[in-house]
C-alpha positions in Angstrom: -54.8 6.5 -38.6 -52.3 3.9 -40.3 -50.5 1.6 -38.0 -46.9 1.0 -38.8 -45.8 -2.6 -38.1 -42.5 -2.5 -36.4 -39.8 -4.8 -37.5 -38.5 -7.4 -35.6 -34.6 -7.0 -35.4 -31.8 -9.2 -34.2 -28.2 -7.6 -33.7 -25.1 -9.3 -34.2 -21.9 -7.9 -32.4 -18.6 -8.5 -31.5 -17.7 -6.3 -28.5 -19.6 -5.5 -25.6 -21.9 -3.5 -27.4 -21.5 0.4 -26.5 -23.3 1.4 -29.5 -26.0 -1.0 -29.3 -26.4 0.3 -25.7 -27.0 3.8 -27.4 -29.4 2.5 -30.0 -31.4 0.5 -27.6 -31.9 3.4 -25.2 -33.0 5.7 -27.9 -35.8 3.0 -28.9 -37.2 2.9 -25.7 -38.7 6.3 -26.6 -39.1 6.1 -30.4 -40.3 2.6 -30.5 -39.6 2.2 -33.8 -38.3 -1.7 -33.9 -38.5 -4.6 -31.5 -35.4 -6.2 -30.6 -35.6 -10.2 -30.4 -32.0 -11.1 -29.8 -28.5 -9.8 -29.3 -25.7 -12.4 -30.7 -22.3 -11.7 -29.6 -19.2 -13.8 -30.0 -17.8 -11.9 -26.7 -19.4 -11.1 -23.3 -22.2 -8.8 -23.7 -21.9 -5.3 -21.5 -23.4 -5.2 -18.0 -24.7 -1.7 -18.9 -26.9 -3.4 -22.0 -28.3 -6.5 -19.4 -29.1 -3.8 -16.8 -31.1 -1.7 -19.7 -32.6 -5.2 -20.7 -33.5 -6.1 -17.0 -34.7 -2.6 -15.6 -37.1 -2.0 -18.7 -38.4 -5.4 -18.5 -37.5 -6.3 -22.2 -38.1 -9.4 -23.8 -34.7 -9.7 -25.3 -32.9 -13.1 -25.8 -28.9 -12.7 -25.0 -26.7 -15.4 -26.6 -22.7 -14.8 -25.4 -19.7 -16.1 -26.6 -21.2 -17.9 -29.5 -18.6 -19.0 -31.5 -20.9 -20.9 -34.2 -23.8 -18.9 -35.3 -27.1 -20.9 -35.7 -30.5 -20.0 -37.0 -32.3 -20.9 -33.7 -30.5 -17.7 -32.5 -31.5 -15.6 -35.1 -35.3 -16.6 -34.5 -38.2 -15.2 -36.2 -36.6 -11.8 -37.3 -37.4 -9.6 -40.1 -33.8 -7.7 -40.0 -30.5 -8.7 -39.0 -27.9 -5.9 -38.1 -24.1 -7.1 -38.2 -23.0 -4.4 -35.8 -19.3 -5.3 -36.4 -19.9 -9.2 -36.0 -16.4 -10.5 -36.8 -17.4 -14.3 -37.1 -18.3 -15.6 -40.9 -22.0 -15.9 -41.5 -23.2 -19.1 -42.9 -24.9 -19.2 -46.4 -27.6 -21.6 -45.1 -28.3 -18.7 -42.2 -28.4 -15.8 -45.1 -30.8 -18.1 -47.4 -33.3 -18.7 -44.8 -33.5 -14.6 -43.9 
């Protein structure tokens, strides 16, 4: 049997994350990836925070981020921009 290594993922978003909530909820059963962090330039929804807490997920949350830094992204394999409406500096892209 071959084990598939799950990718470590960081999500960038601008809103509260209604679509992201659906993705995270589905991943509770499918376990296709590991979410390391969620970064938003706004407030993240209470619904997402409760999902993380109730399922004891180890996800770092960064809210109201006006200046994206590499330390927020961490040691991830993939960064998904889910409607992130801020400029992503070239230094961050190069480090990924």
